[in-house]
N, C-alpha and C positions, 0 to 999 in steps of 0.2 A: 511567454506564459505557455505552459503545457496544457493539453486538453485530454479529454477521455479518449479521443481518437489516437493521440500519441501513446497513451497507455495501452490501448488495444494493439497498436502496431508492435510495441515492445513485447507484450505478452504473447502475441501470435508467433513471434520468433523464438519462444522458449519451448523446448521439448516437453510434450505432455501437458501443456497449458490448455485450459478450457475456460471459456467465458460462460457464465450463467446469469440469467436474470433472477434476482431475489426480491423479496419484499422491500428491501431497502435500496435497491438499484442494482447496477451491474457488479459482478464479483468474478474473480479469477481464481481458479483452482489448479493444482497439480496433483494428480493421482488422488483426487478426492479431498485434498487438504487446501484450505483457504489461504491465499497469500496476499491478495490485494482486493480492495472493495471500495465502492462508492459509499461514503458515509451518509447516514440518514439521521434526522434529529429525533432519536428515540427519547421517550420520557425519562429513561434512566440516566441520560447524559445531563451534567450540570447545566442549569438554565443559560448561563452566558455562552457556553460552548454550543449548546443546542441552537441558540439564536444565530450564531455564526454559520453553523452547518445548514440551517434553513435558508440563509441568505446567499450562500455561495457554494461552489463545488469544493468539497473536501473529500480526500481519498485517504484510506488507511492501508498500511502494509505491515506484515509481520517483520520483526527484527530478531536478531540472534539472542539478545538478552536486554533486560531493562536498562542497563547502563548505556547501550547504544541509543535507545530512545531518549534518555536524559541528555546525552551529548548533543543530539540533534536539536532538542528544545533549547539548550544553552547556546548553541551555535546561531540559531535563527528563531527566537521566541515569537516573532510576528508571523512566522510561516508554520512552524510545527506546534501543534496543540498540546498543552500540558496533560490533558486527560480526555477520554471519551467515555466508553463503557468499561466496567471492570472485567468483562469476559474477554477471552482470547489473548491474554497477555503472554509474552511481550509483543507490543505493537506500537505504532506511532501513526498519528493522523496529521495531515498537512493540507494547507490551503493551496489549491492548484494554481491560483493567481500568483503565488510567490515562488513557483518552481519552474526552472527552465527545462527544456526537453532532455538535455543530457543528464541532469540531476534526477529527473523522473525515471529515466531508463536505468540509472544506477540503483535507485531505491527499489524499483520493481524487480529488477534482476536479482538483487540481494535478497529480497523477500522470497522470491521463487527458490533461491538456493537454500534458504532456511527450511523450506517445506519439501523440496524435491528429494527423491531417493538418490543414492549415490550414482546409480547407472545413468540417470538422466543428467545429473551434474557433469559426469564424465562426457556424455554425448555433447553437451553444450561446450565444454572445454575443448573437445576435439574439433568442433566446427569453428571455434574462435582461433584455433592455432594456424 
């Protein structure tokens, strides 16, 4: 099971990544663009999902498009939530209890790529080579 500390470690290794405390919890940004966040049980979230978010750690990340989010829900419907709030699409939220550290790192890194400018993506690719 992955933790917020695992997310922090992954995010810390991404160029230009910055963690901020928000009203809803911790959130990660790259060049001012949100890419990952700790979910909060906002009143605008459907009641069943809101109860789940209130009871356990749920994280949201940006995805390249809505089809990516739907594919993740189809792949693991007990881990990936069908919906949260209508703002910030495309995105996906997931139960941290159902994610291992490697999958978390992949989700966070891909979310960062969705929001990061080209020069930072190149910087990451050059350090990974």
